[in-house]
KEBA-745854 format. One record per atom (N, C-alpha, C): residue in one letter; residue number from 1; atom name; x, y, z. Coordinates in steps of 0.001 Angstrom, whole numbers, plus 500000, padded with zeros to 6 digits. Atoms other than C-alpha are relative to their C-alpha. Layout:
N
   residuo   num   atomo        x        y        z
         A   NUM      CA        X        Y        Z
...
//
This chain:
101
   residuo   num   atomo        x        y        z
         X     1       N   498857   500123   499929
         X     1      CA   651695   170297   330486
         X     1       C   500557   499538   501393
         X     2       N   499834   500765   498601
         X     2      CA   653693   168015   333133
         X     2       C   500566   500939   500719
         X     3       N   499584   499325   499150
         X     3      CA   655454   170857   334480
         X     3       C   499090   501328   500571
         X     4       N   500977   498847   499204
         X     4      CA   652339   173274   335375
         X     4       C   499964   500340   501386
         X     5       N   499655   499483   497900
         X     5      CA   652844   173131   339086
         X     5       C   500988   500851   500265
         X     6       N   499026   498981   499241
         X     6      CA   656226   174782   339132
         X     6       C   500293   500743   499079
         X     7       N   500072   499383   500234
         X     7      CA   655461   176509   336367
         X     7       C   498875   501349   500384
         X     8       N   500439   498965   499614
         X     8      CA   652874   178270   338102
         X     8       C   500349   500483   501745
         X     9       N   499059   499995   499241
         X     9      CA   654933   178038   341154
         X     9       C   500901   501522   499728
         X    10       N   498774   498764   500053
         X    10      CA   657318   180806   339458
         X    10       C   498923   501212   499711
         X    11       N   500579   498635   500436
         X    11      CA   654548   182726   338346
         X    11       C   499510   500622   501313
         X    12       N   500202   499609   498554
         X    12      CA   652553   183231   341429
         X    12       C   500843   500178   501156
         X    13       N   498432   498711   499077
         X    13      CA   656024   184359   343663
         X    13       C   500501   500793   499115
         X    14       N   499866   499105   500263
         X    14      CA   657057   186112   341320
         X    14       C   499061   501341   499734
         X    15       N   500674   498434   499881
         X    15      CA   654068   188219   340932
         X    15       C   499570   500304   501446
         X    16       N   500021   499189   498586
         X    16      CA   653991   188664   344524
         X    16       C   501228   500819   500296
         X    17       N   498668   498967   500009
         X    17      CA   657466   189816   344499
         X    17       C   499491   501396   499541
         X    18       N   500250   498708   500697
         X    18      CA   656326   192230   341913
         X    18       C   499265   500819   500808
         X    19       N   500888   499313   498858
         X    19      CA   653246   193117   344157
         X    19       C   500768   501067   501096
         X    20       N   499416   499289   498971
         X    20      CA   655307   193726   347125
         X    20       C   500997   501248   500050
         X    21       N   499115   498861   500437
         X    21      CA   657972   195971   345667
         X    21       C   499197   501537   499494
         X    22       N   500439   498620   499977
         X    22      CA   655642   198107   344552
         X    22       C   499056   500864   501196
         X    23       N   500762   499518   498966
         X    23      CA   653751   198407   347892
         X    23       C   501543   500544   500588
         X    24       N   499107   499431   499420
         X    24      CA   657450   199173   348932
         X    24       C   500387   501073   499887
         X    25       N   499970   498670   500726
         X    25      CA   657872   202193   346450
         X    25       C   498993   501083   500950
         X    26       N   500982   499015   499622
         X    26      CA   654355   203304   347519
         X    26       C   500256   500597   501591
         X    27       N   500391   500153   498830
         X    27      CA   654906   202783   351290
         X    27       C   501387   501223   500264
         X    28       N   498547   498962   500028
         X    28      CA   658394   204616   350853
         X    28       C   499757   501641   499974
         X    29       N   500638   498930   500277
         X    29      CA   656892   207581   349216
         X    29       C   499164   500574   500791
         X    30       N   500869   499636   498809
         X    30      CA   654811   208142   352157
         X    30       C   500490   499916   501074
         X    31       N   498564   500355   499248
         X    31      CA   657870   207818   354362
         X    31       C   499502   499390   501066
         X    32       N   500366   501344   499196
         X    32      CA   656529   204616   355799
         X    32       C   501215   498959   499763
         X    33       N   498753   500794   500620
         X    33      CA   660165   203146   355543
         X    33       C   500160   498693   500672
         X    34       N   500073   501124   499454
         X    34      CA   659458   200657   358125
         X    34       C   499046   498686   499058
         X    35       N   500684   500981   500794
         X    35      CA   656804   199347   356001
         X    35       C   500611   499470   499027
         X    36       N   499502   500282   501350
         X    36      CA   658489   199364   352762
         X    36       C   501358   499019   500176
         X    37       N   499190   501081   499518
         X    37      CA   661603   197493   354393
         X    37       C   499063   498589   500045
         X    38       N   500750   501315   499778
         X    38      CA   658838   195033   355442
         X    38       C   499835   499706   498049
         X    39       N   500372   500890   501198
         X    39      CA   657556   194608   351789
         X    39       C   500993   499931   499588
         X    40       N   498829   500624   500595
         X    40      CA   660959   194447   350353
         X    40       C   500571   498812   500034
         X    41       N   499677   500966   499702
         X    41      CA   661752   192145   352391
         X    41       C   499044   498561   499185
         X    42       N   500918   501294   500987
         X    42      CA   658825   189938   351156
         X    42       C   500095   499935   498617
         X    43       N   499761   499903   501497
         X    43      CA   659540   190892   347891
         X    43       C   500703   498536   499945
         X    44       N   499081   500742   500039
         X    44      CA   662882   189186   348716
         X    44       C   499727   498304   499845
         X    45       N   500369   500720   499415
         X    45      CA   661422   186492   350320
         X    45       C   498894   498824   498662
         X    46       N   501010   499738   501525
         X    46      CA   658603   186003   347013
         X    46       C   501072   499230   498617
         X    47       N   499197   500593   501006
         X    47      CA   661550   185271   344802
         X    47       C   501007   499397   500359
         X    48       N   499535   501440   499414
         X    48      CA   663478   182943   346767
         X    48       C   499044   498577   499830
         X    49       N   501168   500689   500499
         X    49      CA   660003   181033   346084
         X    49       C   500315   499347   498506
         X    50       N   499894   500069   501568
         X    50      CA   660461   181439   342472
         X    50       C   500887   499622   499484
         X    51       N   498812   500534   500744
         X    51      CA   663902   180331   342280
         X    51       C   499814   498374   500708
         X    52       N   500523   501452   499197
         X    52      CA   662890   177219   344573
         X    52       C   499349   499343   498563
         X    53       N   501134   501102   501215
         X    53      CA   660297   176201   341515
         X    53       C   501224   500292   498992
         X    54       N   499020   500132   501544
         X    54      CA   662798   176958   338993
         X    54       C   501123   499476   500119
         X    55       N   498813   500766   499392
         X    55      CA   665743   174905   340470
         X    55       C   499366   498720   499660
         X    56       N   500190   501328   500485
         X    56      CA   663406   172188   340540
         X    56       C   499839   499410   498636
         X    57       N   500027   500285   501512
         X    57      CA   662801   172368   336960
         X    57       C   501316   499929   499497
         X    58       N   498238   499651   500595
         X    58      CA   666591   173010   336055
         X    58       C   500806   498339   500498
         X    59       N   499639   500879   499687
         X    59      CA   667465   170061   338432
         X    59       C   499356   498738   498909
         X    60       N   500337   500791   500534
         X    60      CA   665299   168030   336540
         X    60       C   500199   499634   498695
         X    61       N   499028   499667   501117
         X    61      CA   666892   169137   333186
         X    61       C   501207   499340   499841
         X    62       N   498538   499723   499715
         X    62      CA   670239   168620   334509
         X    62       C   500298   498191   500095
         X    63       N   499922   501637   499708
         X    63      CA   668991   164829   335145
         X    63       C   499892   499257   498993
         X    64       N   500485   500660   500985
         X    64      CA   667913   164225   331920
         X    64       C   498781   499779   499488
         X    65       N   501500   499782   500333
         X    65      CA   664651   164630   331816
         X    65       C   499609   501386   499045
         X    66       N   500325   499186   501572
         X    66      CA   663038   166176   328434
         X    66       C   498704   501097   501266
         X    67       N   501478   498778   499443
         X    67      CA   661308   169674   329828
         X    67       C   499389   500839   499043
         X    68       N   501062   498848   500813
         X    68      CA   658601   170980   327997
         X    68       C   500230   501299   499685
         X    69       N   499336   498239   500417
         X    69      CA   659444   175096   326604
         X    69       C   499018   499855   499490
         X    70       N   500836   499365   500754
         X    70      CA   656249   175933   325913
         X    70       C   499749   501276   500244
         X    71       N   500072   498531   499933
         X    71      CA   654109   179647   326007
         X    71       C   500076   499637   501412
         X    72       N   499979   500008   498669
         X    72      CA   653773   178727   329761
         X    72       C   501037   500281   500845
         X    73       N   498842   500170   499597
         X    73      CA   657222   178427   330619
         X    73       C   500299   500979   499731
         X    74       N   499859   498722   500905
         X    74      CA   658018   181201   328523
         X    74       C   499655   501248   500666
         X    75       N   500831   499083   499314
         X    75      CA   655383   183401   330267
         X    75       C   500528   500261   501315
         X    76       N   499609   500170   498125
         X    76      CA   656683   182260   334128
         X    76       C   501320   500644   499852
         X    77       N   498538   498921   499715
         X    77      CA   660289   183428   333261
         X    77       C   500152   501145   499656
         X    78       N   500431   499251   499976
         X    78      CA   659583   186471   332122
         X    78       C   499108   500844   501299
         X    79       N   500219   499420   498312
         X    79      CA   657460   187033   335193
         X    79       C   500984   500717   501183
         X    80       N   499225   499590   498955
         X    80      CA   660252   186422   336984
         X    80       C   500992   500925   499983
         X    81       N   499166   499088   499630
         X    81      CA   662875   188198   335770
         X    81       C   499391   501368   499966
         X    82       N   500413   498891   499642
         X    82      CA   660366   191089   335611
         X    82       C   500119   500399   501344
         X    83       N   500087   499866   498736
         X    83      CA   660107   190806   339279
         X    83       C   501424   500246   500897
         X    84       N   498419   499897   500019
         X    84      CA   664021   190543   339563
         X    84       C   500496   501558   500025
         X    85       N   499372   498369   500381
         X    85      CA   664535   193844   337702
         X    85       C   499050   500633   500756
         X    86       N   501155   499110   499175
         X    86      CA   661262   195453   339838
         X    86       C   500387   500392   500871
         X    87       N   499438   499840   498130
         X    87      CA   662541   194632   343358
         X    87       C   501148   500565   499577
         X    88       N   498804   499651   499768
         X    88      CA   665807   195530   342734
         X    88       C   500142   501798   499797
         X    89       N   500255   498603   500404
         X    89      CA   664780   199342   341204
         X    89       C   499345   500278   501463
         X    90       N   500715   499664   498751
         X    90      CA   662140   199017   344262
         X    90       C   501226   500543   501343
         X    91       N   499153   499637   499429
         X    91      CA   665333   198942   346654
         X    91       C   500553   501174   499434
         X    92       N   499676   498860   500394
         X    92      CA   666751   201746   344696
         X    92       C   498979   501625   500311
         X    93       N   501429   498593   499592
         X    93      CA   663345   204167   345020
         X    93       C   500205   499886   501840
         X    94       N   499840   500241   498113
         X    94      CA   663404   202906   349042
         X    94       C   501285   501247   500304
         X    95       N   498476   499255   499406
         X    95      CA   667135   204295   349331
         X    95       C   499539   501785   499774
         X    96       N   499760   498636   500349
         X    96      CA   666442   207450   347440
         X    96       C   498745   500486   500808
         X    97       N   500590   499494   499296
         X    97      CA   663224   208320   349187
         X    97       C   500528   500386   501803
         X    98       N   499459   499803   498214
         X    98      CA   665136   207684   352998
         X    98       C   500201   501277   499416
         X    99       N   499432   498731   499943
         X    99      CA   667350   210336   351472
         X    99       C   499723   501166   499707
         X   100       N   500622   498102   499949
         X   100      CA   665132   213255   350611
         X   100       C   499357   500052   500944
         X   101       N   500741   499473   498511
         X   101      CA   663369   212529   353877
         X   101       C   501244   500368   500837
//
């Protein structure tokens, strides 16, 4: 697949974002709010990386390049959407743990 580098960029960054979001929740649960905020920041940065990879692909498509949509691309997009949703929820959990503390 010609766009495998883009696909892998999305998958790796999205996975990193989701892992960091999980770590943020775990830190907040322990009352480690500075660490939780740091992990949320890292999750956001990883999402930006994933979006850059995605934007590269979208730019090529907008320029008329045929983009192959295969199982890897679908998998990458699934990872990205899950990571975005999970990071959004992690932010809410961290805020909730702060209020409970």
